[in-house]
C-alpha positions as CSV (number, residue, x, y, z in Angstrom):
1,M,-18.6,-34.0,-20.9
2,R,-16.3,-36.3,-22.4
3,V,-12.7,-35.3,-22.6
4,S,-9.2,-36.8,-22.5
5,S,-9.1,-38.5,-19.1
6,G,-5.4,-37.9,-19.1
7,W,-5.8,-34.3,-18.7
8,Y,-8.0,-34.3,-15.8
9,D,-6.1,-37.3,-14.2
10,G,-2.9,-35.2,-14.5
11,L,-4.3,-32.0,-13.3
12,A,-3.7,-32.9,-9.7
13,V,-0.2,-34.0,-10.6
14,V,0.4,-30.5,-12.1
15,E,-1.0,-28.7,-9.1
16,D,1.2,-30.9,-6.8
17,L,4.3,-30.1,-8.8
18,F,3.5,-26.3,-8.8
19,R,3.1,-26.5,-4.9
20,A,6.3,-28.3,-4.7
21,S,8.1,-25.9,-6.8
22,R,7.3,-23.0,-4.5
23,V,9.5,-22.5,-1.5
24,E,7.3,-20.6,1.2
25,G,5.6,-18.4,-1.3
26,C,8.7,-17.7,-3.5
27,L,8.6,-17.5,-7.2
28,H,11.0,-19.4,-9.3
29,P,12.2,-18.2,-12.7
30,I,10.2,-19.6,-15.7
31,P,10.4,-19.6,-19.5
32,K,9.0,-16.3,-20.8
33,P,7.4,-17.2,-24.1
34,G,6.1,-13.9,-24.9
35,P,3.7,-11.0,-24.0
36,C,-0.1,-11.2,-23.3
37,P,-1.6,-8.9,-24.3
38,G,1.1,-6.5,-25.4
39,Q,3.3,-7.0,-22.4
40,K,6.6,-5.2,-22.9
41,R,9.5,-5.6,-20.5
42,G,11.7,-2.7,-19.5
43,T,9.4,0.0,-20.8
44,S,8.7,3.3,-19.1
45,S,5.0,2.7,-18.5
46,R,3.1,-0.4,-17.4
47,V,-0.3,0.6,-18.6
48,K,-1.5,1.9,-22.0
49,Q,-4.9,3.3,-21.5
50,L,-7.6,2.8,-24.2
51,V,-8.1,5.5,-26.8
52,T,-10.8,4.9,-29.4
53,P,-11.1,7.0,-32.6
54,K,-14.2,8.9,-31.2
55,A,-12.7,9.6,-27.8
56,K,-10.6,12.5,-26.5
57,K,-7.3,11.6,-24.9
58,P,-8.1,11.4,-21.2
59,K,-5.9,13.5,-18.9
60,P,-3.3,11.4,-16.8
61,R,-4.6,11.0,-13.3
62,S,-2.6,12.1,-10.4
63,P,-1.0,9.1,-8.7
64,A,-2.4,10.1,-5.4
65,K,-6.0,9.4,-6.6
66,A,-5.5,5.6,-7.4
67,K,-3.3,2.9,-6.4
68,G,-1.8,0.6,-8.9
69,P,-0.4,1.0,-12.4
70,K,-0.3,4.6,-13.8
71,A,-2.8,5.1,-16.6
72,T,-1.6,7.1,-19.7
73,A,-3.2,7.9,-23.1
74,T,-1.5,6.1,-26.0
75,P,-2.7,5.1,-29.4
76,G,-2.5,1.3,-28.8
77,A,-0.2,-1.4,-29.8
78,A,0.7,-1.6,-33.4
79,T,2.2,-5.1,-32.8
80,H,-1.3,-6.4,-32.1
81,S,-3.1,-5.8,-35.5
82,G,-4.3,-2.3,-34.5
83,Y,-5.4,-3.3,-30.9
84,T,-6.5,-0.2,-29.1
85,G,-7.4,-1.6,-25.8
86,P,-5.4,-1.4,-22.4
87,I,-2.1,-3.1,-22.3
88,Y,-0.2,-4.5,-19.3
89,E,3.4,-3.3,-19.3
90,V,6.3,-3.8,-17.0
91,S,8.3,-0.6,-16.2
92,A,12.1,-0.7,-16.3
93,E,12.1,-0.2,-12.5
94,D,9.6,-2.9,-11.8
95,Q,11.5,-5.2,-14.1
96,R,14.7,-4.5,-12.2
97,K,12.9,-5.3,-9.0
98,L,11.3,-8.6,-10.5
99,D,14.8,-9.7,-11.7
100,E,16.1,-9.2,-8.0
101,Y,13.3,-11.2,-6.8
102,Q,13.6,-14.1,-9.1
103,A,17.3,-14.2,-8.4
104,A,16.6,-14.3,-4.7
105,A,14.0,-17.0,-5.2
106,E,16.4,-19.1,-7.3
107,A,19.1,-18.8,-4.7
108,L,16.6,-20.0,-2.0
109,G,15.4,-22.8,-4.1
110,K,18.9,-24.2,-4.0
111,L,18.8,-24.6,-0.3
112,T,17.1,-26.6,2.3
113,I,15.7,-25.6,5.6
114,F,18.6,-27.4,7.2
115,D,21.4,-25.5,5.2
116,D,23.3,-22.6,6.8
117,G,22.0,-19.2,5.4
118,Y,18.6,-20.6,4.6
119,R,16.7,-18.1,6.9
120,A,18.7,-15.0,5.6
121,A,18.0,-16.2,1.9
122,Q,14.3,-16.5,2.9
123,R,14.3,-13.0,4.2
124,R,16.0,-11.6,1.1
125,A,13.3,-13.2,-1.1
126,D,10.6,-12.0,1.0
127,D,11.9,-8.6,1.0
128,A,12.3,-8.6,-2.8
129,K,8.8,-9.8,-3.2
130,G,7.6,-7.2,-0.8
131,R,9.0,-4.4,-3.1
132,L,6.9,-5.7,-6.1
133,P,3.4,-4.4,-7.1
134,R,0.8,-7.1,-6.1
135,A,-0.5,-7.3,-9.6
136,L,2.9,-8.1,-11.1
137,V,3.5,-10.8,-8.5
138,E,0.1,-12.4,-9.2
139,R,0.7,-12.1,-13.1
140,Q,3.9,-13.9,-12.8
141,E,2.6,-16.6,-10.7
142,Q,-0.3,-17.0,-13.1
143,E,2.3,-17.4,-16.1
144,Q,3.9,-20.3,-14.0
145,R,0.6,-22.0,-13.7
146,I,-0.4,-21.4,-17.2
147,N,3.0,-22.6,-18.5
148,Q,2.8,-25.7,-16.3
149,G,-0.6,-26.5,-17.9
150,I,0.5,-26.0,-21.5
151,D,3.6,-28.1,-21.0
152,Y,1.6,-30.9,-19.4
153,F,-0.9,-30.6,-22.4
154,R,2.1,-30.7,-24.8
155,T,4.0,-33.7,-23.4
156,N,1.0,-35.9,-22.4
157,R,0.6,-37.6,-25.7
158,D,1.7,-40.6,-27.7
159,G,4.7,-40.3,-30.2
160,E,7.1,-37.6,-30.5
161,V,6.8,-34.5,-28.1
162,P,6.7,-31.3,-30.2
163,D,9.1,-28.5,-29.6
164,A,7.7,-26.1,-26.9
165,D,8.1,-22.8,-28.9
166,E,6.7,-24.4,-32.1
167,F,3.9,-26.0,-30.1
168,R,3.0,-22.5,-28.6
169,K,3.0,-21.0,-32.1
170,E,0.5,-23.7,-33.4
171,M,-1.8,-22.9,-30.4
172,A,-1.8,-19.2,-31.3
173,D,-2.3,-19.9,-34.9
174,E,-5.3,-22.3,-34.1
175,L,-6.9,-19.5,-32.0
176,R,-6.3,-16.9,-34.9
177,R,-8.0,-19.3,-37.2
178,A,-10.8,-20.0,-34.8
179,F,-11.5,-16.3,-34.0
180,S,-10.8,-14.7,-37.4
181,D,-14.4,-14.7,-38.7
182,K,-16.4,-15.1,-35.5
183,R,-18.8,-12.4,-34.3
184,I,-18.6,-10.9,-30.8
185,A,-21.9,-10.9,-28.7
186,V,-23.3,-10.4,-25.3
187,R,-26.2,-12.6,-23.8
188,V,-29.0,-10.9,-21.9
189,T,-32.3,-11.4,-20.6
190,P,-35.4,-9.4,-21.9
191,E,-35.2,-7.3,-18.8
192,G,-31.5,-6.8,-19.2
193,L,-32.0,-5.8,-22.9
194,G,-34.7,-3.3,-21.9
195,K,-32.2,-1.6,-19.6
196,V,-29.5,-1.4,-22.2
197,L,-31.9,0.3,-24.6
198,A,-33.0,2.7,-22.0
199,D,-29.6,3.6,-20.8
200,G,-28.2,3.7,-24.5
201,R,-25.2,1.4,-23.5
202,F,-24.2,-1.6,-21.4
203,K,-23.3,-1.0,-18.0
204,T,-20.3,-2.8,-16.5
205,Q,-20.5,-5.2,-13.6
206,H,-18.9,-2.5,-11.4
207,E,-21.8,-0.3,-12.2
208,T,-24.7,-2.7,-11.9
209,K,-23.1,-4.6,-8.9
210,A,-24.1,-7.9,-10.4
211,A,-22.6,-10.4,-12.8
212,G,-26.0,-11.6,-14.5
213,P,-28.0,-14.6,-14.0
214,G,-25.2,-16.9,-14.8
215,G,-22.5,-15.9,-12.2
216,G,-21.8,-14.4,-8.8
217,Y,-20.6,-10.8,-8.3
218,A,-17.0,-10.7,-6.9
219,P,-16.1,-7.0,-7.4
220,K,-12.7,-7.0,-5.5
221,R,-11.4,-10.1,-7.4
222,R,-12.7,-8.9,-10.7
223,R,-10.9,-5.5,-10.3
224,E,-7.6,-7.4,-9.2
225,A,-7.9,-9.7,-12.1
226,E,-8.4,-6.7,-14.5
227,E,-5.3,-5.1,-13.2
228,E,-3.4,-8.4,-13.4
229,M,-4.6,-9.0,-17.0
230,F,-4.9,-5.6,-18.5
231,G,-3.1,-3.2,-16.2
232,I,-6.3,-1.4,-15.4
233,P,-5.9,0.0,-11.9
234,E,-7.6,-1.6,-9.2
235,T,-9.0,1.6,-7.7
236,G,-9.7,5.0,-9.0
237,F,-10.6,3.9,-12.5
238,D,-13.8,4.8,-14.1
239,A,-16.3,2.0,-13.8
240,K,-17.9,3.0,-17.1
241,K,-14.6,2.2,-18.8
242,R,-14.0,-1.1,-17.4
243,P,-14.5,-4.2,-19.6
244,V,-17.9,-5.4,-20.8
245,Y,-17.8,-9.1,-20.9
246,G,-19.4,-11.1,-23.7
247,Y,-18.3,-14.1,-25.8
248,V,-17.0,-15.1,-29.2
249,A,-19.8,-16.7,-31.3
250,M,-17.7,-19.8,-32.0
251,N,-20.7,-21.5,-33.6
252,G,-22.5,-18.6,-35.2
253,V,-25.7,-16.9,-33.8
254,D,-28.4,-18.8,-35.8
255,E,-28.4,-22.0,-33.6
256,P,-27.8,-20.7,-30.1
257,A,-29.6,-23.3,-28.0
258,G,-26.6,-25.7,-27.9
259,D,-24.5,-23.1,-26.0
260,F,-25.5,-24.1,-22.6
261,R,-23.0,-22.0,-20.7
262,L,-24.2,-18.9,-22.6
263,E,-27.8,-19.6,-22.1
264,M,-27.3,-19.1,-18.4
265,Y,-26.8,-15.4,-19.0
266,G,-30.0,-15.1,-21.1
267,P,-31.6,-16.3,-24.4
268,I,-31.1,-12.9,-26.4
269,Q,-28.0,-12.3,-28.3
270,V,-26.8,-8.8,-28.7
271,V,-24.4,-9.1,-31.7
272,L,-21.9,-6.3,-32.0
273,K,-20.3,-4.5,-35.0
274,D,-17.0,-5.7,-36.1
275,E,-15.5,-2.3,-35.3
276,V,-15.3,-3.4,-31.7
277,R,-12.7,-6.1,-32.6
278,T,-9.8,-3.6,-32.4
279,R,-10.5,-3.1,-28.6
280,T,-11.6,-6.7,-27.8
281,T,-9.5,-9.3,-26.1
282,A,-10.5,-12.9,-25.8
283,M,-9.7,-16.3,-24.4
284,V,-11.1,-19.8,-24.3
285,G,-12.9,-20.3,-21.0
286,D,-13.9,-17.9,-18.2
287,S,-11.3,-15.3,-17.2
288,L,-12.0,-15.6,-13.5
289,N,-12.8,-19.4,-13.2
290,D,-9.9,-20.3,-15.5
291,F,-7.4,-17.7,-14.3
292,D,-4.8,-20.4,-13.7
293,K,-5.2,-21.9,-17.1
294,A,-5.4,-19.1,-19.6
295,R,-5.8,-15.3,-19.9
296,P,-7.0,-13.0,-22.6
297,S,-5.1,-11.5,-25.6
298,P,-6.2,-9.3,-28.5
299,I,-8.8,-11.2,-30.5
300,N,-7.2,-10.2,-33.8
301,S,-3.8,-11.5,-32.8
302,P,-4.5,-14.1,-30.0
303,E,-1.5,-15.8,-28.2
304,A,-1.0,-19.1,-26.9
305,W,-1.8,-17.9,-23.4
306,S,-5.5,-17.7,-24.4
307,F,-5.8,-21.3,-25.8
308,N,-6.8,-23.0,-22.4
309,P,-6.2,-26.7,-23.0
310,R,-8.5,-27.6,-20.1
311,S,-11.3,-28.8,-22.6
312,A,-9.0,-29.9,-25.4
313,V,-7.7,-33.4,-26.2
314,S,-4.2,-33.7,-24.7
315,G,-1.6,-33.0,-27.2
316,Q,-4.0,-32.1,-30.0
317,V,-3.9,-28.5,-31.0
318,K,-6.8,-28.7,-33.6
319,R,-10.0,-28.1,-31.9
320,D,-13.7,-28.7,-32.7
321,F,-15.5,-25.8,-31.1
322,A,-18.8,-27.2,-32.7
323,N,-18.5,-30.3,-30.7
324,P,-21.5,-30.6,-28.2
325,N,-19.1,-31.3,-25.4
326,F,-17.5,-28.0,-25.8
327,R,-20.8,-26.1,-26.4
328,I,-22.4,-27.7,-23.3
329,A,-19.5,-27.1,-20.8
330,D,-17.4,-24.2,-22.3
331,Y,-17.3,-21.0,-24.3
332,A,-14.9,-18.3,-25.5
333,E,-15.1,-15.1,-23.4
334,A,-14.7,-11.8,-24.9
335,Q,-13.8,-8.6,-23.1
336,I,-14.8,-5.4,-24.9
337,H,-12.9,-2.3,-23.5
338,G,-13.9,1.3,-23.6
339,G,-17.7,0.8,-23.2
340,V,-20.4,-0.7,-25.4
341,A,-23.2,1.7,-26.6
342,T,-26.3,0.9,-28.6
343,S,-24.5,2.4,-31.6
344,D,-22.0,-0.6,-31.3
345,I,-24.8,-3.2,-31.9
346,D,-25.2,-4.7,-35.2
347,E,-28.2,-6.8,-34.5
348,V,-30.3,-8.5,-31.8
349,V,-31.3,-12.1,-32.2
350,F,-34.1,-13.6,-30.4
351,Q,-35.2,-17.1,-29.9
352,G,-38.8,-16.7,-30.9
353,A,-40.6,-13.3,-31.1
354,P,-39.7,-10.5,-28.6
355,S,-42.5,-8.5,-26.7
356,A,-44.2,-5.6,-28.3
357,A,-42.5,-3.3,-25.6
358,L,-39.0,-4.6,-26.6
359,R,-39.9,-4.2,-30.3
360,D,-40.9,-0.6,-29.7
361,S,-37.7,0.1,-27.7
362,L,-35.5,-1.5,-30.6
363,E,-37.4,0.7,-33.1
364,K,-36.7,3.9,-31.0
365,A,-33.1,3.1,-30.6
366,G,-32.6,2.3,-34.3
367,V,-31.3,-1.2,-33.5
368,R,-32.3,-4.0,-36.0
369,W,-33.5,-7.4,-34.8
370,R,-34.6,-10.7,-35.9
371,S,-35.7,-14.1,-34.7
372,V,-34.5,-17.6,-35.0
373,P,-36.7,-20.7,-34.2
374,Q,-37.0,-21.6,-30.6
375,P,-35.5,-24.9,-29.5
376,K,-38.0,-27.7,-29.6
């Protein structure tokens, strides 16, 4: 893949700078450009549980049944174009603890190991960090790494360096433009599609215990990441309600053969109805592999966090997602929250003709399908 050499040459520099900025695991204060997705500081609840129009409000679980953020039923975030998926929020108490930790880390960062009081400052920082939820610490450290990548991307260019806030706005606007008219889909194999039709829904990775042909299964890390990204409790949460991972069809669905990364998951495209957009988040790249470079935000109101400059030309916000280099090495991942049933399927697109058994199953399920030419 041909990309800006400056980005990859500088990646090691960024990572070195990040390591150098940390003092024995301490987190230093960073600019906070905004929430993602729907993060609010100083609110009473950290997690807003998904509520779809057809679903009944789930009863709040007893904290004794699950570790991690408390799940509550709410109608969604009006600030995110009607988004009704899970939202990570920071409670007032956790915000207070976070402020204490960042103050302790900042004080420690001003000392060296040869200064009087260094060990006491280290203990105060460690104690303050130990009082924070794991997911919040990981989320804040992720923000640092994403911010560093964005700042390197912004400044590594010829000519005048743009204002940081304006640059982030341009990144978010570019994603909004890119995502606005794109379909959401899931790639499957013929066998996988047969199981979806038989079950009447997509099962999550936490149910199937597999990530599909294109990736390994890392259940603990996946649950941790879902807590850090969306506030979904790591344990005690219904596996059926965890995200279904698909993609944003950045180049449409009629010529799928060029999307090499997606081909690994199967040749069949299950295209979802536009109604699922209100409970869908998205980002450029893979939410696990690119965890330090981007994180998801609502697809109808994406944020700069989701831009992922890894495959972009340094300093250039405008992106060509139809470029073969992008289609070969990258994709835009979508996370559909609250389950995906066969009733959420708009159409199934095959490369070539499906088998007679699949045609029968599609007809019984009332799911329409069509074929596009197989690649030569």
